[in-house]
C-alpha positions in Angstrom: -33.3 37.3 -16.2 -32.9 37.8 -12.9 -33.8 35.0 -11.0 -32.5 33.0 -13.7 -28.7 35.1 -12.9 -28.8 34.3 -9.6 -30.2 30.8 -9.1 -26.8 30.6 -11.1 -24.6 32.0 -8.8 -25.9 29.9 -5.9 -25.0 27.2 -7.6 -22.0 27.7 -8.9 -21.5 29.0 -5.0 -22.3 25.1 -4.0 -20.4 23.7 -6.7 -17.4 25.7 -5.7 -18.1 24.7 -1.6 -18.2 21.0 -2.8 -14.9 20.8 -4.5 -13.1 23.1 -2.1 -14.7 20.1 0.5 -13.1 17.5 -2.1 -10.3 18.7 -2.6 -9.5 19.2 1.6 -10.8 15.2 2.1 -8.5 14.9 -0.8 -5.2 16.2 0.7 -5.7 15.1 4.5 -6.1 11.9 3.0 -2.5 12.1 0.9 -1.2 13.6 3.5 -2.6 11.6 6.6 0.1 9.0 9.3 -1.1 5.7 9.0 -2.0 6.4 12.7 -4.5 9.5 12.2 -5.9 7.7 9.3 -8.8 6.3 10.7 -9.6 9.9 12.8 -8.6 11.2 9.2 -12.0 9.0 7.5 -14.8 9.3 10.6 -13.6 13.4 10.1 -14.5 13.5 6.9 -17.6 11.3 6.9 -18.6 13.2 9.3 -18.4 16.6 6.7 -19.6 15.0 3.9 -22.7 14.3 6.2 -23.4 17.6 7.4 -22.6 18.9 3.8 -25.6 17.4 2.0 -27.8 17.0 5.0 -27.7 13.7 5.8 -28.6 11.2 8.7 -25.9 8.7 7.6 -22.4 8.1 5.7 -20.7 5.0 5.7 -18.3 2.7 3.9 -18.1 -0.8 3.8 -15.5 -3.4 2.7 -16.3 -6.5 1.2 -14.6 -9.4 1.7 -15.2 -12.3 -1.1 -12.6 -14.3 0.7 -15.6 -15.1 2.9 -18.7 -14.1 1.4 -19.6 -11.7 3.7 -19.3 -7.6 4.3 -18.5 -5.3 7.0 -19.5 -1.9 8.0 -15.5 -0.4 8.7 -16.8 3.3 9.0 -19.5 5.2 9.8 -21.3 8.7 11.1 -24.5 9.6 12.3 -26.5 12.8 12.6 -27.6 14.1 15.6 -30.5 11.2 17.3 -29.8 8.8 14.8 -28.9 5.5 15.8 -25.6 3.8 15.1 -25.8 1.0 13.0 -22.3 -0.5 12.4 -21.3 -2.7 15.1 -24.9 -4.3 13.4 -23.5 -5.0 10.3 -20.1 -6.9 11.2 -20.4 -10.0 8.7 -23.1 -9.3 6.9 -23.7 -12.4 4.5 -23.4 -11.0 0.6 -25.1 -14.1 -0.9 -28.3 -13.2 0.6 -27.8 -9.0 -1.7 -27.2 -11.0 -5.5 -28.3 -8.2 -6.9 -26.9 -5.5 -4.7 -23.7 -7.1 -4.4 -24.0 -7.5 -8.5 -25.0 -3.6 -9.0 -21.6 -2.8 -7.3 -19.3 -5.6 -9.1 -20.5 -4.3 -12.5 -19.4 -0.2 -10.8 -23.1 1.0 -11.3 -24.1 2.8 -8.0 -27.1 1.4 -5.7 -30.1 4.0 -5.5 -33.0 3.3 -3.6 -35.5 6.5 -3.7 -38.5 4.4 -1.3 -37.4 1.9 0.5 -40.9 0.9 1.2 -41.4 0.3 -3.1 -39.4 -2.3 -2.5 -41.4 -5.7 -2.4 -41.7 -7.3 0.7 -39.9 -10.6 0.5 -37.1 -8.5 -0.9 -33.5 -9.5 1.3 -32.6 -6.0 0.7 -35.8 -4.9 2.7 -35.4 -6.8 5.2 -32.2 -5.6 6.0 -33.0 -1.9 5.3 -36.1 -1.4 7.2 -34.4 -2.6 10.7 -32.2 1.0 10.1 -35.5 2.8 10.0 -33.8 3.7 6.4 -36.1 5.4 4.2 -33.7 6.4 1.2 -30.3 5.7 0.5 -27.0 6.0 -2.1 -24.7 3.6 -2.5 -21.9 4.0 -4.7 -19.6 1.3 -5.7 -15.5 1.9 -4.5 -13.6 0.1 -7.8 -10.3 0.0 -8.8 -10.2 -0.8 -12.7 -12.8 -4.4 -12.5 -12.6 -5.1 -8.7 -15.1 -3.6 -6.7 -13.6 -3.6 -2.7 -16.7 -1.8 -1.0 -18.9 1.1 -1.3 -19.6 4.0 0.3 -23.3 5.4 0.8 -25.5 8.0 2.6 -28.8 7.0 4.3 -32.2 9.3 4.7 -33.9 7.9 7.8 -35.8 11.2 9.6 -37.6 11.5 6.1 -38.1 10.1 2.6 -35.0 11.7 0.2 -34.4 12.4 -3.7 -30.7 11.6 -4.4 -29.5 13.7 -7.5 -27.3 12.9 -9.9 -24.5 15.7 -8.7 -24.5 14.3 -5.4 -23.8 10.4 -7.4 -20.7 11.8 -8.7 -19.5 13.9 -5.8 -20.2 10.7 -3.4 -18.5 8.6 -6.3 -15.1 11.2 -6.6 -14.8 10.4 -2.4 -15.1 6.4 -2.2 -12.4 7.4 -5.4 -10.3 9.3 -2.9 -11.0 6.5 -0.2 -10.5 4.5 -2.0 -6.4 5.7 -3.4 -5.9 6.8 0.3 -6.8 3.1 1.6 -4.5 1.7 -0.9 -1.8 3.9 -0.5 -2.0 3.0 3.2 -2.0 -0.4 2.6 1.0 -0.4 0.6 3.0 1.5 3.4 2.3 -1.1 6.1 3.0 -3.5 4.0 6.6 -1.5 3.5 6.6 -0.6 7.5 5.9 -4.6 8.1 8.8 -5.5 5.3 11.1 -2.9 7.2 10.5 -5.0 10.4 10.9 -8.0 9.2 14.2 -6.8 7.9 15.5 -5.0 10.6 14.8 -8.1 12.8 16.8 -10.2 10.1 19.7 -7.5 10.0 19.7 -8.0 14.1 19.7 -11.6 13.3 22.5 -11.1 11.7 24.2 -9.4 13.7 24.0 -11.5 16.4 25.0 -14.5 14.2 27.8 -12.4 13.7 28.9 -11.6 17.1 29.1 -15.2 18.0 30.6 -16.2 15.1 33.7 -13.4 16.3 32.9 -14.7 19.9 33.5 -18.5 18.7 36.9 -17.4 16.6 38.0 -15.4 19.4 37.8 -18.1 22.2 39.7 -19.9 19.9 42.2 -17.2 18.7 42.7 -16.8 23.3 44.1 -19.9 23.3 47.4 -18.8 21.6 47.3 -15.9 22.6 49.9 -14.5 24.8 50.3 -10.9 24.9 48.3 -9.9 28.3 46.0 -7.0 29.1 44.1 -8.4 27.0 45.7 -7.0 24.1 42.8 -8.3 22.0 39.6 -6.0 23.3 42.2 -3.3 23.3 42.6 -3.5 19.8 39.1 -4.3 19.7 38.3 -0.4 21.9 41.1 1.6 20.3 40.1 0.5 16.3 36.5 1.6 17.0 37.4 5.0 18.8 39.8 5.8 16.0 37.3 4.7 13.8 35.1 7.3 15.4 36.8 9.6 15.2 37.6 9.5 11.7 33.8 9.5 11.1 34.3 13.2 13.1 36.2 14.4 10.4 34.3 13.1 7.4 37.0 10.2 6.7 35.9 9.3 3.4 34.3 5.9 3.0 34.0 6.2 7.8 30.4 5.7 8.4 28.5 3.9 11.0 28.1 0.6 9.5 31.9 0.9 9.1 32.4 1.4 12.9 30.2 -1.6 13.5 32.6 -3.1 11.3 35.5 -2.3 12.8 34.2 -3.3 16.2 33.2 -6.5 15.6 36.3 -7.3 13.0 39.3 -6.0 14.4 39.5 -8.4 17.4 40.1 -11.5 14.7 43.0 -9.3 13.5 45.4 -12.4 15.7 42.9 -15.4 14.5 46.2 -16.9 12.6 47.8 -17.1 15.8 46.3 -20.2 16.6 49.0 -22.2 14.2 52.0 -20.9 16.4 53.4 -23.0 18.5 53.2 -21.8 22.4 57.1 -22.6 22.2 57.6 -19.5 19.8 54.9 -17.3 21.0 56.6 -17.5 25.2 59.6 -17.4 24.1 61.2 -14.7 25.9 64.6 -15.0 24.4 65.6 -14.0 20.5 64.0 -15.9 17.9 65.6 -17.3 14.9 64.7 -16.8 11.7 62.5 -19.9 11.2 60.5 -19.0 14.4 60.7 -15.4 13.1 58.9 -16.7 10.0 56.5 -18.9 12.1 55.3 -15.7 13.5 54.3 -13.5 10.0 53.0 -16.3 8.9 50.6 -15.5 11.6 48.4 -13.0 8.5 48.5 -16.1 6.0 46.9 -18.2 8.2 44.4 -16.1 9.7 43.0 -15.6 6.1 42.7 -18.8 5.2 40.6 -19.0 8.0 38.3 -16.5 7.3 38.5 -16.7 3.5 37.1 -20.1 3.9 34.2 -17.9 5.5 33.9 -16.0 3.0 33.7 -18.3 0.4 30.3 -19.1 2.1 29.4 -16.0 3.0 30.3 -13.4 -0.3 28.0 -10.5 0.7 28.7 -10.6 4.3 30.7 -7.1 5.3 31.6 -8.1 8.5 33.8 -11.6 7.5 35.1 -9.3 3.7 36.2 -6.5 6.7 37.8 -9.3 9.2 39.7 -10.9 6.3 41.4 -7.9 5.0 42.6 -6.7 9.1 43.6 -11.0 9.4 45.7 -10.7 6.1 47.0 -7.2 5.4 47.5 -5.4 9.2 51.1 -6.0 9.1 51.3 -4.7 5.4 53.1 -0.9 5.7 52.9 1.6 3.8 55.9 2.3 2.0 55.7 -1.2 1.3 57.9 -2.7 3.3 55.3 -5.2 5.0 54.5 -8.5 5.4 53.1 -11.0 3.8 51.8 -9.2 0.1 54.3 -6.1 0.0 51.2 -4.3 0.0 52.1 -0.1 0.1 50.0 2.7 0.1 46.0 2.8 -0.7 46.8 -0.7 -2.0 45.9 -2.2 1.9 42.6 -1.9 2.5 41.6 1.3 5.3 40.4 -1.5 7.7 44.2 -2.7 7.6 46.0 0.9 7.8 43.7 1.6 11.2 44.8 -1.9 13.2 48.2 -1.5 12.5 48.4 1.5 13.9 46.8 0.4 16.8 48.5 -3.2 17.1 51.7 -1.4 17.1 50.4 1.1 20.0 49.2 -1.3 22.1 52.5 -3.5 21.7 54.6 -1.3 22.6 52.3 0.2 25.4 52.2 -3.3 27.3 54.6 -6.5 28.6 55.9 -8.7 26.1 58.2 -11.7 26.8 61.3 -10.1 24.8 59.7 -6.2 25.9 59.1 -4.1 29.0 56.1 -1.9 28.9 56.4 1.4 27.1 54.7 4.8 28.5 52.4 6.7 26.3 55.3 8.5 25.5 58.1 6.3 24.1 55.2 4.3 22.5 54.6 7.7 20.3 58.3 8.5 20.3 58.9 4.9 18.9 56.2 4.9 16.4 57.3 8.3 15.0 60.7 6.6 14.2 59.0 3.7 12.1 59.7 5.8 9.3 56.8 4.0 6.0 55.6 2.3 8.2 51.6 3.8 8.8 49.8 6.2 7.1 50.6 9.3 7.6 47.1 10.9 7.4 46.0 8.3 9.7 48.8 8.7 11.7 48.7 12.1 11.7 44.6 11.6 12.9 46.2 9.1 15.6 48.6 12.5 17.2 45.5 14.6 16.6 43.9 12.3 19.7 46.5 10.9 21.1 45.3 12.4 24.6 41.7 10.4 23.5 43.5 6.9 22.9 46.1 7.1 25.8 43.1 7.4 28.2 40.9 4.4 26.3 44.0 2.5 26.6 44.5 3.5 30.1 40.7 2.3 30.5 40.5 -0.7 28.6 43.7 -1.6 30.3 42.1 -1.6 33.4 38.6 -2.9 32.7 40.1 -6.3 31.3 
């Protein structure tokens, strides 16, 4: 009775050890990064081989499309010759019984290879590998067999128990699950790579479109010192400042959008004759009407593009800026008479920047203002600006002045 209890205790301890091993392997598969996957499989095969004291542990993949199978992983005990290099592209049509057994979900167990018929194709493959006994369980996903995992006994014959078969099947299931997970992750990474490439292509296209429109706009640009470039740099800096203040709706995506869209604010000036743009004397009411009409023309140019690309964030932002950057917070601007937050945020930003830059530079009708003079003039433009944005502009006016000076010299 005591002997029976001791035997049962040993058996329970062995089961506990095996359970711990398989749990450890499963956890490893679940947490392993794709780049470390092969190394972890090799490690797991070694642990299984040592635990069950077998001579080889291996994994084969079935490639039914090409009617071959490949030895993808292998561990060998000390002194046992590896065979993986010799077992690539093995035709599966010479092993119909073997393959049919696995495809049915059953285990291939050969306790004595020498008992197989001398004409057996299986024996012809196993004997050159010095295999005396073999246990190979299929890797099944539903009714589909993806390959098999096996134990080889090379040094001597061996009887494999149902207990060992179940353990190998558990490992097979864990491995197949891990392979499937990493396949999905690899596909997702590839999809993300392709998406990133397409996003870059889109950005390149957008920037190319901006450059084309800017060249068109520059043909009618009368401002000195590259007003377009300064509005771009100052708007980008101001949007970045707003992001640092956690201003609602301002994100890195928004900052990149305004960087590309802000230079198009005066695209509508392509419709204004030089005789008006370059006039140094006071403009007539009709001429002022032509000047003001540039926001409508710019809006129409970009509206056509927006119709073609309705989901394009950059074009939508450029459209808002071109059409609304002369609107005032109190509703006294043009051309729609929008007020408050009816005016899109990107347009409210460019309104401040456009006025600041216009004041700081020479125009046919005025001299350049100093930074202090420009700020004073903007203070006197009651109701023109979003008060919250203008307060932040004033808070960071030293940075804005430095960017203006830097960009003015650079261009």
